N, C-alpha and C positions, 0 to 999 in steps of 0.2 A: 427446332432450336432448343437447346438445353436451358433449363431454368438457371437463373443466377444463384450462386451459392449463398446460403444464409450467413449473415454476419453473426459471429459468436465472439464477443469481446471478453477480455479480462476487465473486471471492475476494480478500480483503485479508489479506496476511501481514505481521505486525509482528515484526521480529527485534530483537536486543538492542543494536544500535548506538544511540548518542545521536541524538535527532531524532524522538522520538515525537510532537511537535506536528505533524510532516508527516503522520503516519498519522491523527491526529485530524482534520486538515483534509480529507483524502481521504474518510474515513468520513462526516463531516458532509455533504460535498457529494453523495456517492452517495445517502445516505439522504434528503437534502432533495430530490433529483431523483426520488425514488420508486423507486430501483433496489433489487432484491433483493441482499443482501450476506451472504456467509459470511465469518466472521472466524476467523483462526488467530493466536494470540499465543504466541511462543516463551517458554520459561521465563526465559531471560535478559531478554527484553523486559519481563516483569512487573517485574523489579527496576528496569529503566530507567524504566518508567512511574512506579513508586513514587518513584524518586529525582528525576525531572524534574517531577512534578506533585503528589506527595503522595497519589495515589490508588492503591489496591490493585485488582487484578483477580483475583477468586476464581472458580473453576469453578462452585461451587454458587450463587454470587450474581452471575454475570457480567453480567446485564442491568442490575441496579441499579448495579453498579460502573461499567459502561461508560457509562451515562447520566451519572454524576457526572464521569467523565473527559472526556467529550465536551461536557458542559455543555449538553445538549439533551435534550428528551423523546424517548423511544423508543416511545411508545404507537403502535401500529399499524404500526411499522416492520417490513418483511420482512427479518428479521435472524436468522442462526443463528451460534452459537458452537461451535467444535470445539476441544477440548483438544489441545494440541500433541503430547501423548504418545499420542493415539489414532490409531494407524496403520491401524485398520480403519474410520476415518471416511469419509463419502461422498467428500470431495475426494481421497482417496488412490487412487481408481480412475478410469481414463479413461472409463468408462461413466457416471460422474456428470456430469450436465449443468452446465456453467459457461460463462460468456462469456469468461473469461480471469482473469488474476491480476495484482495489483499487490503487490510486496514493498516496503514502505516503513516505516521505513528498512531498508536491506539491509546487514547487517554483513558484514565480510570473511569470517567463518565461514559465514554463510548463502550468500554468493555462491559460495564454494568448494564447499560441499555441493551446491548446485544444479548447478553446472557439472560436477562429478564424478559426479553421480547417487548421492550417498551415502545419501539418504533417512534421515538421522539422526533426523528428527522429521517431523510432519505438514506443517509449513511447507515444508521441502525437498522432500518427496514430492509435495505438491500442485503446486508450481512445476514439478517435473520432469514430472508428468503433463500439465500444460497445455502444456508445450513439445512433448512427444511427440505430443499431439493437435493440434498446430499452431494453438493458440489464442494470442491476444495475451498476452504476459507482460512486465511492466515491473519492473525492479529499480532501486531508488533508493539507491545507495551514498552514504554520508555521510562516511566516514573520510578523513582527510587528515593527512599525506602518505600515499602508497600505495607498496607494495613491488612488486617485479617479479612475484612470485607472484600478488599481487592483480590486477595488470593482465592477466596471462595468463588468470586465471579470468574476468575481464570479457570478454576476447576470446572465450573458449570460450562464454560466454553469448550473445554476439552471433552467433557462428557457429551456435548452436543455435536462433536465431530470436528471442531476447529483445531488448527495448529496454533499453539501459543508460542511465539518466537520472540523472546525479549531482545531488545536492541543491545546485545552484548557481543561486541566484536572480538574475534580471535586474533592472536598476534603471530601464529605460526605462518611462515611464508612471507611475513612483512616486517616483523621485528618491532622492538619497543620504540624505535624512532620513526615509525610510520606516520605519514601526515594524516590530517583529519579525513581527507577524501578517500584514502585507501581503507580506513576503518569504517567509514560510511558505506563504501562499496561492499565491504565484507558482509555487513548486515543485510544490505539490499540483495546481495547474491544469495545469501541463505534463505531469504524470503522467496526468491524466485526458484531456488532448488525445491522448496517445499511444495510448489505447485507444478513442478516439472518443466519449467521454462529454461531453455539453454541460454547461457550468458558467459561472459569472460571477465566478470567483475572481481573475482578473487583468485588467489593462488591456493590450489588444493593440496592437502596433505598427501605426501607420497609414501609415507612409511619410513622415511630415512631422515635422520638428524643431519644438521649442517647444510640444509638446502635452502636456507632463507634467501629470498630475493634481495638484491642490492638496490 
């Protein structure tokens, strides 16, 4: 009898910056593609999710709450949730199997904590672990404008091997009248491109003008 395949998830970290719809789009695309996902949501992100969507995310009822936030069924989804305060969780160790990590949105505090190796919570620790293990790590900062210290932390992340992918949607293929969801999906799609995950979230540039989707 052959051994069961090892589970190797993508880790998605959601920090407290505004922009939780970007995280929802990334999560929906990963789950729709049949990928295993580990989710870490910071304490500040819970407040942002509640403020931006009206949905709570409780440790004891995370699957029910997550399904309501994402507005999609989670039956059969290969999904694990790790409380942000659990520094003994699987993703806190380099021996824990993972394909890589996307931090979306990435607050200035999260970027600084990851860049400096502070490991103040599981999100920061998991990102640091994936960097040291040379796995793909994408951080999606959304704050604007930025300070010099923020820019320096982003440079530190790049030097450590991370991809810094600002939440800056492109308008080619969708036009200036695009609705919010299409702009959100553009950023989520670019984040997934950065880790090599197939998706259909965005219209790709073809090299020809006048091909904007209607």
